C-alpha positions in Angstrom: -61.4 -23.4 49.6 -62.9 -23.0 46.1 -62.3 -19.2 46.3 -58.6 -19.8 47.1 -58.2 -22.1 44.1 -59.8 -19.5 41.9 -57.3 -16.9 43.2 -54.4 -19.2 42.6 -55.6 -20.0 39.1 -56.0 -16.3 38.3 -52.5 -15.6 39.6 -51.1 -18.5 37.5 -52.8 -17.2 34.4 -51.4 -13.7 35.0 -47.9 -15.2 35.5 -48.1 -17.2 32.3 -49.4 -14.3 30.2 -46.9 -11.7 31.5 -43.5 -11.5 29.9 -41.6 -11.4 33.2 -38.1 -9.9 32.8 -37.1 -9.9 36.4 -37.5 -12.1 39.4 -38.8 -10.3 42.5 -36.3 -10.7 45.4 -37.4 -12.9 48.3 -36.9 -10.1 50.9 -39.5 -7.9 49.2 -42.2 -10.4 49.8 -42.0 -9.8 53.6 -43.4 -6.8 55.5 -40.2 -6.6 57.5 -38.3 -5.4 54.4 -40.6 -2.5 53.8 -40.9 -1.7 57.5 -37.1 -1.5 57.8 -36.8 0.7 54.7 -39.5 3.0 56.2 -37.7 3.2 59.5 -34.4 4.1 57.7 -36.1 6.8 55.6 -37.9 8.2 58.7 -34.6 8.2 60.7 -32.9 10.1 57.8 -35.7 12.6 57.5 -35.7 13.3 61.3 -32.0 14.0 61.2 -32.0 16.5 58.3 -30.8 19.8 59.7 -30.8 23.0 57.7 -27.4 24.4 56.8 -27.8 28.2 57.5 -24.3 29.1 56.4 -23.4 31.1 53.3 -22.7 29.0 50.2 -19.1 29.4 49.0 -19.9 27.6 45.7 -23.0 27.1 43.7 -23.6 24.4 41.0 -26.8 24.6 39.0 -27.6 21.4 37.0 -30.2 22.0 34.3 -31.9 19.1 32.6 -33.6 20.7 29.6 -37.0 19.0 29.2 -36.4 16.7 32.2 -39.9 16.5 33.5 -40.9 14.1 36.2 -41.8 11.2 33.8 -38.3 11.6 32.4 -36.7 11.5 35.8 -38.7 8.3 36.7 -37.8 6.6 33.4 -34.1 7.6 33.7 -34.0 6.2 37.2 -35.2 2.8 36.0 -32.9 2.9 33.0 -30.0 3.6 35.2 -30.7 0.5 37.3 -31.3 -1.6 34.2 -28.0 -0.5 32.7 -26.4 -1.8 35.9 -28.2 -5.2 35.5 -30.9 -4.5 38.1 -34.7 -4.4 37.9 -34.5 -0.6 37.9 -37.5 0.5 39.8 -35.7 0.3 43.2 -32.7 2.3 41.9 -32.0 5.8 43.1 -30.6 8.6 41.0 -28.0 10.8 42.8 -30.5 13.7 42.6 -33.1 11.5 44.4 -30.8 11.6 47.5 -30.9 15.3 47.8 -32.8 16.2 51.0 -34.9 19.1 49.8 -37.4 19.1 47.0 -39.8 21.6 45.5 -41.9 22.1 42.3 -41.4 24.9 39.8 -44.1 26.6 37.8 -42.7 26.9 34.3 -45.0 29.1 32.3 -43.6 32.2 30.4 -45.2 35.6 30.9 -46.9 35.4 27.5 -47.3 31.6 27.0 -48.7 28.7 29.0 -46.3 26.3 27.3 -42.8 27.7 28.0 -39.6 27.6 26.0 -36.0 27.3 27.2 -35.1 31.0 26.8 -38.0 32.5 28.8 -37.5 29.8 31.5 -33.7 30.3 31.7 -34.3 34.0 32.3 -36.5 33.0 35.2 -34.3 30.5 37.0 -31.0 32.4 36.2 -32.1 36.1 36.5 -35.0 35.8 38.9 -37.5 37.5 36.5 -40.0 35.8 34.2 -39.9 36.7 30.6 -41.5 36.1 27.2 -41.2 33.0 25.1 -38.1 33.1 23.0 -36.4 36.0 24.8 -33.6 35.8 27.4 -31.9 38.1 29.8 -34.7 40.7 29.4 -38.0 41.4 31.1 -41.3 40.7 29.6 -41.4 44.3 28.4 -39.4 43.0 25.5 -41.5 41.3 22.8 -39.8 38.6 20.9 -37.6 39.8 18.0 -38.0 43.5 19.0 -34.4 44.5 19.3 -35.1 48.1 20.3 -37.2 47.0 23.2 -34.2 45.3 24.9 -32.7 48.6 25.9 -33.5 49.4 29.5 -35.1 46.0 30.1 -31.9 43.9 30.6 -31.7 41.7 33.8 -28.6 40.2 35.1 -28.0 36.5 35.9 -26.6 34.9 39.1 -23.5 34.1 37.0 -23.0 37.8 36.3 -23.6 38.7 40.0 -21.2 35.9 41.2 -18.4 37.2 38.9 -19.0 40.7 40.2 -18.7 39.3 43.8 -15.2 37.9 42.9 -16.1 34.3 42.3 -14.9 32.3 39.3 -17.7 31.3 36.9 -18.3 28.7 34.3 -20.7 27.2 31.8 -20.7 23.5 30.8 -23.3 22.2 28.2 -23.8 19.5 25.7 -25.6 22.0 23.4 -24.0 25.0 21.7 -22.8 27.4 24.4 -24.9 30.1 22.7 -28.1 28.1 23.2 -31.0 29.4 25.2 -30.2 27.8 28.6 -26.5 28.7 28.8 -27.1 31.9 26.9 -29.3 33.5 29.6 -26.3 33.4 31.9 -24.6 36.2 30.0 -26.8 37.5 27.1 -29.6 40.0 26.7 -31.5 39.3 23.5 -35.0 39.7 22.1 -34.5 36.5 20.1 -32.9 33.3 21.2 -32.0 32.4 17.6 -29.6 35.3 17.1 -26.6 33.0 17.6 -24.3 34.9 15.1 -24.3 38.3 13.5 -25.5 36.5 10.3 -28.8 35.6 12.2 -29.6 39.2 13.1 -32.6 40.9 11.4 -32.3 44.2 9.7 -34.1 45.8 12.6 -31.7 44.3 15.1 -28.7 45.6 13.0 -30.2 49.0 12.6 -30.8 49.4 16.4 -27.4 48.1 17.4 -28.3 44.7 18.9 -25.4 42.2 19.2 -25.6 38.5 18.6 -25.3 35.9 21.4 -21.8 34.7 20.5 -20.5 38.3 20.6 -22.2 38.8 24.0 -20.6 35.5 25.2 -17.1 37.1 25.2 -18.1 40.7 25.8 -20.7 41.0 28.5 -19.0 39.2 31.4 -15.7 37.4 31.8 -16.5 33.7 32.0 -13.6 31.6 33.3 -14.6 28.2 31.8 -16.8 27.8 28.7 -17.3 24.2 27.5 -19.8 22.8 25.0 -20.5 23.1 21.3 -21.1 26.1 19.0 -17.8 26.6 17.1 -19.3 27.9 13.9 -20.8 31.1 15.5 -17.3 32.1 16.8 -15.5 32.2 13.5 -15.7 34.2 10.2 -17.4 32.7 7.2 -14.1 32.2 5.3 -12.6 30.1 8.1 -12.7 26.3 7.7 -13.8 24.2 10.6 -10.8 22.1 12.0 -12.8 18.9 12.2 -15.2 19.1 9.3 -13.5 20.5 6.2 -16.8 21.3 4.4 -18.0 23.5 7.3 -17.0 27.1 7.8 -17.8 29.8 10.4 -21.0 31.8 10.3 -19.8 35.3 11.1 -20.1 38.1 8.5 -18.2 40.7 10.5 -14.9 38.8 10.0 -14.2 38.5 13.7 -12.5 35.5 15.3 -14.3 35.6 18.7 -12.1 32.9 20.2 -9.0 35.0 19.5 -10.7 38.0 21.0 -11.6 36.0 24.1 -8.0 34.8 24.5 -6.6 38.3 24.3 -5.0 39.7 27.5 -5.8 36.5 29.4 -3.0 34.7 31.2 -3.0 30.9 31.7 -5.8 30.6 29.1 -6.4 27.8 26.5 -8.8 27.1 23.7 -9.4 23.4 22.7 -11.7 21.7 20.2 -10.9 18.0 20.6 -10.6 15.4 23.4 -6.8 15.0 23.2 -6.2 18.7 23.7 -8.9 18.9 26.4 -7.3 16.0 28.3 -3.9 17.7 28.1 -5.3 20.8 29.9 -3.8 21.0 33.4 -6.3 22.6 35.8 -3.5 23.6 38.1 -1.9 25.8 35.5 -5.0 27.0 33.7 -7.3 29.8 34.8 -9.3 30.3 31.6 -10.5 27.5 29.4 -12.8 27.5 26.3 -13.6 24.2 24.7 -15.9 24.0 21.6 -16.2 20.5 20.5 -18.8 20.7 17.7 -19.9 23.3 15.1 -23.3 23.3 16.7 -24.6 21.0 19.4 -22.5 18.2 20.9 -23.4 14.7 19.9 -25.9 12.6 21.9 -24.2 10.5 24.5 -25.3 7.4 22.7 -23.4 8.6 19.6 -20.5 10.5 21.1 -17.0 9.5 19.9 -15.0 9.4 23.2 -11.8 9.8 21.3 -12.9 13.2 20.0 -15.4 14.7 22.4 -15.4 14.7 26.2 -18.6 13.6 28.1 -20.6 16.1 30.2 -19.1 14.6 33.3 -15.6 15.0 32.1 -16.2 18.6 31.1 -17.8 19.4 34.4 -14.9 17.8 36.4 -12.3 19.9 34.5 -14.4 23.0 35.1 -14.7 22.4 38.9 -11.0 21.7 39.2 -10.2 25.1 37.5 -12.9 27.1 39.2 -12.3 25.8 42.7 -8.8 27.4 42.9 -10.6 30.7 43.7 -10.6 31.2 47.5 -13.8 33.2 47.1 -15.6 30.2 45.5 -17.3 29.6 42.2 -20.6 29.4 40.3 -21.0 26.7 37.7 -23.9 26.1 35.3 -24.0 22.5 34.0 -26.5 21.6 31.3 -27.3 18.3 29.7 -30.6 19.9 28.8 -30.5 20.5 25.2 -29.9 16.9 24.3 -32.6 15.6 26.7 -34.8 18.2 25.1 -33.7 17.4 21.6 -34.2 13.6 22.1 -37.8 14.3 23.2 -38.5 16.7 20.3 -37.4 14.0 17.9 -39.7 11.5 19.6 -36.7 9.3 20.5 -37.0 8.5 24.2 -33.9 6.3 24.3 -31.7 9.3 23.5 -33.4 11.6 25.9 -33.2 9.1 28.8 -29.5 8.2 28.2 -28.8 12.0 28.4 -30.6 12.2 31.7 -28.6 9.3 33.1 -25.4 11.1 32.0 -26.6 14.2 33.8 -27.1 12.2 37.0 -23.6 10.8 36.6 -22.3 14.3 36.5 -24.3 15.2 39.7 -22.6 12.2 41.4 -19.1 13.2 40.3 -19.7 16.8 41.5 -20.6 15.4 44.9 -17.2 13.7 45.0 -15.3 16.9 44.1 -17.1 19.3 46.4 -18.5 19.4 49.9 -22.2 19.6 50.9 -21.1 21.9 53.7 -20.1 24.8 51.5 -21.6 24.0 48.1 -25.2 24.6 47.2 -26.2 22.1 44.5 -29.4 22.4 42.6 -30.8 20.1 40.0 -33.9 21.2 38.0 -35.5 21.4 34.6 -36.7 24.4 32.5 -39.8 22.6 31.3 -41.2 19.1 30.7 -42.3 17.4 27.5 -45.5 15.5 26.5 -43.6 12.3 27.3 -45.7 9.7 29.1 -44.4 6.6 30.8 -47.1 4.1 31.7 -49.1 1.1 30.5 -49.3 -2.4 32.1 -45.9 -3.8 32.6 -44.1 -6.3 34.8 -41.5 -5.5 37.3 -38.2 -5.0 35.5 -39.8 -4.4 32.1 -37.5 -2.5 29.8 -38.0 1.3 29.9 -38.1 1.0 26.1 -40.2 -2.2 26.2 -43.9 -3.1 25.6 -47.0 -3.1 27.7 -48.1 -6.6 28.6 -51.6 -5.8 27.3 -52.8 -5.0 23.8 -54.6 -2.0 22.5 -58.2 -2.4 21.4 -56.8 -2.7 17.9 -55.1 -6.0 19.1 -51.6 -4.5 18.6 -48.7 -4.0 21.0 -47.6 -0.6 22.3 -44.7 0.7 24.2 -44.9 1.9 27.8 -43.1 5.1 26.7 -45.2 7.2 24.3 -45.7 10.9 23.3 -48.8 13.0 23.2 -47.7 14.5 19.9 -44.7 14.5 17.6 -43.0 12.7 14.6 -43.8 9.3 16.0 -47.4 9.5 14.7 -48.0 6.9 12.1 -51.2 5.6 10.6 -51.0 3.1 7.7 -54.2 1.8 6.0 -56.2 3.4 8.8 -54.4 1.8 11.7 -51.1 2.2 13.6 -48.2 -0.3 13.2 -47.7 -3.2 15.6 -44.7 -3.1 17.8 -42.0 -5.5 19.2 -39.2 -4.8 21.7 -36.4 -5.4 19.2 -37.7 -2.4 17.2 -38.6 -0.2 20.1 -35.1 -0.6 21.7 -33.3 0.7 18.6 -31.6 4.1 19.1 -33.4 5.6 16.1 -36.9 4.3 17.1 -39.5 7.0 17.5 -42.2 6.2 20.1 -45.7 6.4 18.9 -47.5 9.7 19.2 -51.2 10.6 19.1 -50.9 13.8 17.1 -48.7 14.3 14.0 -46.1 17.1 14.4 -42.6 17.6 12.9 -41.3 18.2 16.4 -42.8 17.0 19.7 -43.8 19.8 22.0 -42.8 20.9 25.5 -45.1 20.1 28.4 -46.9 22.6 30.6 -46.8 20.9 34.0 -44.5 21.7 36.9 -41.0 20.3 37.1 -39.0 19.3 40.2 -36.2 21.1 42.0 -33.7 18.9 43.9 -31.4 20.7 46.3 -28.7 20.1 48.9 -26.1 22.2 50.7 -26.2 25.7 52.3 -29.7 27.2 52.4 -31.1 24.4 50.3 -34.0 24.0 52.7 -35.4 27.2 51.2 -36.5 25.1 48.2 -39.9 23.9 49.4 -43.5 23.7 48.2 -44.6 25.0 44.8 -42.8 28.0 43.6 -42.5 30.3 40.6 -39.5 29.3 38.5 -38.0 32.7 39.1 -37.7 31.8 42.8 -34.7 29.6 42.0 -32.4 32.5 41.2 -33.5 34.3 44.4 -32.5 31.3 46.6 -29.2 31.0 44.8 -28.4 34.7 45.2 -29.4 34.7 48.8 -27.5 31.6 49.7 -24.3 32.9 48.1 -24.9 36.5 49.3 -25.0 37.9 45.8 -26.9 41.0 44.7 -29.5 42.0 45.7 -28.9 39.9 48.9 -25.2 40.9 49.3 -26.1 42.0 52.9 -27.6 38.6 53.7 -25.8 38.4 57.0 -25.4 34.6 56.8 -22.5 33.0 58.7 -19.5 32.5 56.5 -19.1 29.2 54.6 -18.4 26.2 56.8 -14.6 25.8 56.4 -14.9 22.1 57.0 -16.3 22.1 53.4 -12.8 22.8 52.1 -12.1 19.1 52.5 -13.7 17.1 49.8 -15.5 13.9 50.7 -13.0 11.7 48.8 -10.1 13.4 50.6 -11.8 13.0 53.9 -12.2 9.2 53.3 -8.5 9.0 52.4 -7.5 10.8 55.6 -9.6 8.5 57.7 -8.1 5.5 55.9 -4.6 6.7 56.7 -5.6 7.3 60.3 -6.8 3.8 60.7 -3.6 2.4 59.2 -1.5 4.4 61.5 0.4 2.4 64.1 -0.7 4.9 66.7 -4.4 4.4 66.1 -6.4 2.5 68.7 
């Protein structure tokens, strides 16, 4: 009896000392709740059947820097934004039936970057740090070494097979991740001709913006990166003090529009909203001079969200009876938020990416569309510490450090959040840590927090998605996509044609069922 009293007293003391932010639901206290959830999950797992048909469409969602700790924290944030505890919430990507891990290293670096990794998951070949669309035989910044070492992306191969193709990103469209879809370059930073080195100019290498419009015909291009497309004497339409970057005097947007029927260029939300997908075959939208704004700071009257851009892209591309390939990236801004040590920005970007994944599911069918969600690399972002159920993702641990100061459950291994004053770190409270400009504390001072080295997740659903399994090289992703869609070098894949039932979207199917139930002839 005395032992029982001691346990009750200990529990009471813990309850009093913990800043509880959420009440545990009554049902979770009983074994039946968890047993039922287990049975439901087991039933679902036992009924997963591989779809061995060819994929008509492919959507690749890329969360730049979206390591597994970021996925977990975004899941909880999503739930908390909806007024829930958060831990029990599911991201849309969590519901994908097939999962694998991807090894992210570059050929020459243990810690990868977005260019070398993009070459892997888009072209099927691992590359060097800072290079894209070329093999590892091309050292960074060596223009001459690109010749003969170019590798083609699944976007290029999809276009060659007659599919419509598109790129949607919240970074500049010339950035490393979208850029590897179409460019071959020894340096990811050669955005404009003004960025080229004398060696690059001498050996005839072209900048990434030029390659965007010349290397492959891309049907939909949406994101940022206006300044690299216009000459240096041309004023930006939104920011009068900004001008273009180009020294060659070219207007690449005008060049892209040439000889294209039913084509449009937009740079603001009003013109974007006015675009009718039914009468538009080609769309370029560049909404900022460089990267788009963080979702937390986006002006919805001026710039569309990632989800809105993706929806417009799908509606345009899906008119092609041969299908489409779409690259959707909210990666740069997840990545940039982490680099800046501002977890709140990175996590809100990840939630927006998941919203786009959910909307894509409503616009397509799992029967004929292969959907893949992955990351290029992780960050040294950690999410831990003692915390109560429902504790804010941006909140504090319930315990103190050995310096008797509070700390947040979200921290960084290095970065600009390092701060030591008078030999000690600052104390913390939740009103400070929840601010959108707050930098989580870091253990090592750096101007920019670094990428992580660990594996990242691959979530997949749709035709041939079961091929994503186990632990794979990152370059394997492009091979599965190419095989599933019967693209080179797997154009003789001999898979059954796409399941034509997939031509009916889930939302339309629900509408038809509803009409059937309302019919006076239904029984």
